[in-house]
N, C-alpha and C positions, 0 to 999 in steps of 0.2 A: 382445659384444667389451670391445672396454677403450676407454678415451682415451685416444692418447698425446698427449703434450705437444712445441711445440714452438718455436724463438722465431730466426726472417731472422737473416742471418750478412753481413756486409760480404764475404764472399768467395766461391771457389769451393762452399764447403760450404751453402751456405745450403741448405736444405731447403725454403722456401720456392720458391725457383724452380726446382731442381729437380723439384719436381713442380708445378708449370706448363708447367717442360717437359714434360715426359710426359705433359699432360695435348695439351700441342700436337698432338707426335710421335706420339703412339699415338691420339690422340680419340677414349676411352672416350664405349662412347652411357648415357644419363645415369640407367639401369639395371642396366651392366656391375658388375665391382668393379672395385674405385676401384687401383683397379693392370692390371689388365687390355691387355695386351699383342698389336700385331702380328704374327699365326704368317701362319704362309705358306697357311694353311687358315681362317685367322678369328681371331677376337679369339680370346682364351684369359685366365684367371686367372694373374696371378704365381704359379709355384710356387715352394716351398722352395727343392728340384731347377734348376728356370732359373734360379734365380735366383743361385745356387751354380755352377748352368756360363756362364751370365755370367761370376761373375765372377772367375770357377776361368782365366775364357783371357782377360780383360785380364789381371789377374794374370801369368800363362803374357809378352803377348806386349810390357810392362816389362821381363818383369825381377825381381822378386820377390818371383822365390819359395814357397815352395807355401805360399797359403795357407788355414785351418783356418775354421770358426764363425766358434768362439771369437773368436779373433783380432777382432774386427771388436767384437765382445760388449770384450772386453777395453781395442780402445784409447781407447773414448770413452771412457772407465772413467777413465785414462790422461791421455786427452786435459781433463775437465772438473777432475779433482788437478788438472789442470796451469794449467789456469784459475782453481785458485784452487777450487773452486765443490767447499764440505764436506761430508766424511766420508756425513753419516751422511744429505745429498738426495743422492748421487751415489747411494748408494746402496735410494733409493730411488729415482729418474728409473732403476737400469736391473736393479731390481726384481726387488731380489738379496734373499735369504731370511735371508740367513748373512756375517757374515764373512767367508766368500771369497776376495770381487775384495782381499780385502787382500795374500793371497797373492802377487797380479801386481804387486803394489807392491814384494816384496825387492833385486828388479834395477835400483831406477829411483835412483837417490841424489837423482836432482832433486827427487825427488817426498818423500825421509826424509829430506835432508838438513837442513832448522829442525825435523825433531827430534831428529835426535841432536847437537844443538849447548845447548850452556845459553844460552844468552842470555836472558835479562828482554826483553829489543824484543821477543823471540816472545811471545812466553806472548800476548798476547791473537790471533794467528796458530792461536797453541794451542790455544789450550778452541776458539776456534767447531772446527776440523778436525780433531784430531784425533778418532776414533770415541768413545764409549762405553765404558768396560771392559764388561767381559763379568763374566757370574758372580754 
């Protein structure tokens, strides 16, 4: 298994509140899968396909278009970067094995703007948040 780390948030994205809600709604047995859920035929572990079926249904109902699996990973990466989390930390948190996640930043001027400006006041920020040189 892997360790997953999270931090409590003061908004609707709070993972602690989500986990407590899941446990209250589904009431899995102590020896069942952590994300077991109530199915009409009994408790079942949450599979990737069931997860995406549920997410796709929600996305369609609220009119957000077609959401793909990688969208959540990319969205999470962008969220952390917008909050000022350094590139190397985001890379480790997302378990990115390469600099591939930087491809998704091309269209996000808000993140890239500080790096495109020649402002000495941004130097400390740039030093801590720019990905290390490759090669």
